N, C-alpha and C positions, 0 to 999 in steps of 0.2 A: 503495501499501497503505499503510495510514495506521495506526501503530503506537499505544499506551497504555502505562502502567505495570504491567495487568495481563497482558498478550500476552507471548509470548516469541517473540522473531527466532531466529530458526533457521538457519544456515549450514549445507550439509552440502557438506564436500570431501570427495569419493568417490577413495581410493587411483587414480592416474594409470594409465590403460590396465586397469583393473580391469571385466572382463567382467560382473559381477554387481552395478555399480554401482545400478541401476536397484532391482534383486531386495531391496537393501540398505536403499534408502532405503523402501521400501514396507513392508520390518518395521518400520524406525523409526516412521514414520508411523501404521503401526494401532497403535504402541504409545503414542503420545503419544498416541491418540485413545484408547485404553481408560483413559488415567489423565487423561482430560477436563482435557486441556491446551488453551488457549485458545493458538495460536500460528502465525507465519505464517513461511515459507521460501523462503530464496535458493538457486541450485544456482551453487555458484562453480566457475566452468569453467576456472581452472587456477590456481596459487599466487600471481600476480600479482593477482587479481581478490578476493582476501580481505581485505586492508585497504579496498578502495574498498565492498566491502558492509559489511563493520561502522561506517564514518562511516555510511552510507546508515542504519542502523540506529540510530546514537546520535540523528541529525538526523532521523529518524520519532520519537521519542520511546522507545523499548524500555528497559525497565531491566530485563530478564533477557536475556542475550545467550548462544547455546548453540552452541560449533560441534563438529559432526559430523564429527571427522578425527580428523590426528594433531596431532604436536608442532611440526610446521611451521608447521600452521595456526592452531594455538593462538598458537605466539609471534609472528605475524603478527598477531592479533586483540589479543593483549596491547600488542604496539608501536603499534598503533590507538589506545588508551585511552590508554597512556601520553603522546599527543599534544593529548589535551585539557586543558582546564581540571582542577585537582583538583575543586570543587564538581561537576561533570558526571562524571568518572570515579569518584568516590563512592558517587553514584547508579545506579552499572549495577554489576549481577554479572555473573561471565563464567564459565561453567559449559561441560563436555566429555564428549561421548558417542564413546569412542574408535573407529574405525573407520578409520584413517589407515595408512601404511605401518609408523610406530613412533611406539607410545602411550606412552611411558616414563611421562611427568609424569602424564597417569591411572593408569598401574601404580603410582605413590606412593600414590596415593587408593585401593588394591585395586579399579579400575576397568577392567576387562578389554572388549578386543574381543569380539564373536561374544555378548556378553551386555548386549545393549541396553536390553531391559526392565527388568534392575535398574540399570542407572546412570539411567534413564528417571525408575524410581519415588524412587529417591536424590535426582536434582534437584527433583524435585517440591516435597521437604520443603524445599527453599532453607534448607539449614543454611549459611550464610557465615562464611568466614574469611577474614582478612586476610593477604595472602601476598607475600612479599618477590621481589623479583624482582634477576638480576643485572644489570651492565652494561658491555657492553664499549666504550671510548674509543679510536678511532684515526685514521688520517687517511688519506686515499684516493690513486692517483697522482693525482691532481688537488691534491693537497697541502692536501685541505678537510677541517675537523674533522669527525668525524661519530660517531654511537653509534648501538649497537644493545641491547635488553633481552633476555635469556633468562630462561623459567623452568624450566629441567632444567639444561642445560649449555653451556660452552663446551670443543672441541677443540682442540689445539693439535700437529699433527704429524703420527704415524703413524696414530693412531685417528681422524682426523679425515678421511683417506683412505679408514678403513673402513665408515665410520659413510658414508660416499659412497655406497662400491660397497655395503653394506646397501642402501641405500634400493634401490638398482637390483637386486641378487638376490634380495631377499625377493618382487618381485615373480614372480619366475621362481619361486623354491622354496617361496614361501608360509612355510614356519617360519623363525622367529626364530632359532634353531639352525645349522640350515645353511644360512641366508644368513650368518651371521657367520662359520662356518669355512670356506665357500667364499671369502668376502670373504679372510680369512688367507691361505687359500692365493697367491689372487691376487696379496697385497702382498708375497709372500715377493721376489717381481721387479722390487720399486720400491724405492727410497728408505727405508732403516732406521731414521734419527736425523738430527738438526738440531742445529748450534753455538746454543746458547742463550745469553743473560744474564737475567738473572730473582732480582726479590727478591721473598721473600714475610717478612711478620714481620721478625725481623731478620737471615733468612738471606739471603746473594746466594750464588746460583747462577749459575756462570760454566763450561759442560761442552757436550758433544753429550749429548741428550735425544733417546728414543725419540717419548716422549710427554706431554705434562701435560693434565690435564681439572681444569677449574676448577668445579664443579660445585652449582645450588641447590639441587640436589634428586637425586635417584639416578645423573643420570649416565653412563647406560647401565651398571650397573653398578659404575662406575669410584671413585665416590663413594657406596657405601650407606649411610653414616650421616649423610648431608646431609639436612637438613630445610629448606623454604622459609618460615620463621617464627621465624628464632632472630636473624637480621641480618649472619648470618656464612657465608662462603663455603667448603665444602672443597675441598681441592684436591689431587690425586694425581701426583705427578712418577713417570715411569718410567724409567730410565736403560737404557744398551743392555744386552741378556742375550745371552747363550749359546744356539742354536736350542734344543737342550732346557730350558733355561729358560721360553724362550718358551711350547715347549710345556705347560709346568707351569704359567704364568701363563694360559695359555687354560682349560685344566682350574679352574682357581680362580676366573677370570672367569665363567663357566658356574655355577660351585656360590654367587656371591653370594661371594665371601670373596677378593677378589684383592688388599685389602690387607693378605692374612698373607705374599704373595710376595715374597720382601727383596730383590727389584731394584724395588719401588715403595714411594716416602717419602710418605706422607699429614701433611699440616699444616687447620689451618685459621685462617682467617685475615677481616680488611673489604677486603684489599685484594690485588691481585697487580698487580707493576709489570713487563712483558717490555722490557725494552729494547732486546732482539736475539733474532732468532728465524730469520734466513738462510731467508727465503720459506718457512718453514713453513707447509702449509696449516691451514686455522680453519674449524673446521663452529660453526655457533651452534644447539642443538636439534635435533642430526641434520643439517642444511643446511651443504652446503659455501657459503661465503661469500668474495668477492673478497679474496685477502691484503692484510691491512693493509700499509699501507706504513712502515716504522719499527718503532716503540717506540707499545706502545697497554698502557691501564693496563685492570683489572676491579674492579668494586668490587661493594656491592650496596646496593638500595635497599628500607627496612623497609617493612614493610606498607603498599604501594601502590596492587594491587588486590584486589578481592573477588571471592573464589571459593569457588563453589558445592561444597562437600565432601558426604560420604556419611557416615552414623551412623558 
């Protein structure tokens, strides 16, 4: 497969177990052809293959790489780009056609699943914006220093478990709202809070926390005012609530007004230090990760990725 600066490299990352994956790709392919776009595409067999395929696209000279998938696949692509030299990374533009299990970063730019024709028409205009990435730095169980970038958010605690369940239940229900509600019902039987020690700006938090979201963008509704181009992270910390307050919080979450809940404490910062989290689950862009061992830090890196955005 020979690439050049004029052709798109498209990586199709269908929802796992999706029955209509081929039909969806046929639709995307038809819209690409209708827009007279020159492209080559590859099919991602699994989440582990996305970074390998992005590297292949880069090595073959593609300057526009489009992920037809969701937040996790886009996260893999961004992390792959960040491993390249700055000059190489700055020569490449990344775009998305939302068709994954979760598409929150695409939603930030008002790109929606099921509207592939609109997304492709917008991508063709090649409007580029340099965007920020969040970064989590931690040590793994082998005491090795690791880091991972995120476009949307990192969740620590209860909502990390919710996002993991949502990924599974959305494949069953299809609906974003239904999958969230069913996930919450399942979580009634799981651990609801974690002892944490966190530093945000001048505040030191040392108490039981239900969940914390560190958002570079929407954060699945928990950091609705975050934008990936101001060099800052938005943080929402939620302390333990009574059951009725939890239901009220769910209602506000679904309405996009979670910051109005009295149990939510919002921050805006350059850096978050989690000194202790007592094995709270952690998810990155909706995908559950191996829980970091010990302390970890979240920061933001400004204007490091060229991203294709709509008008």
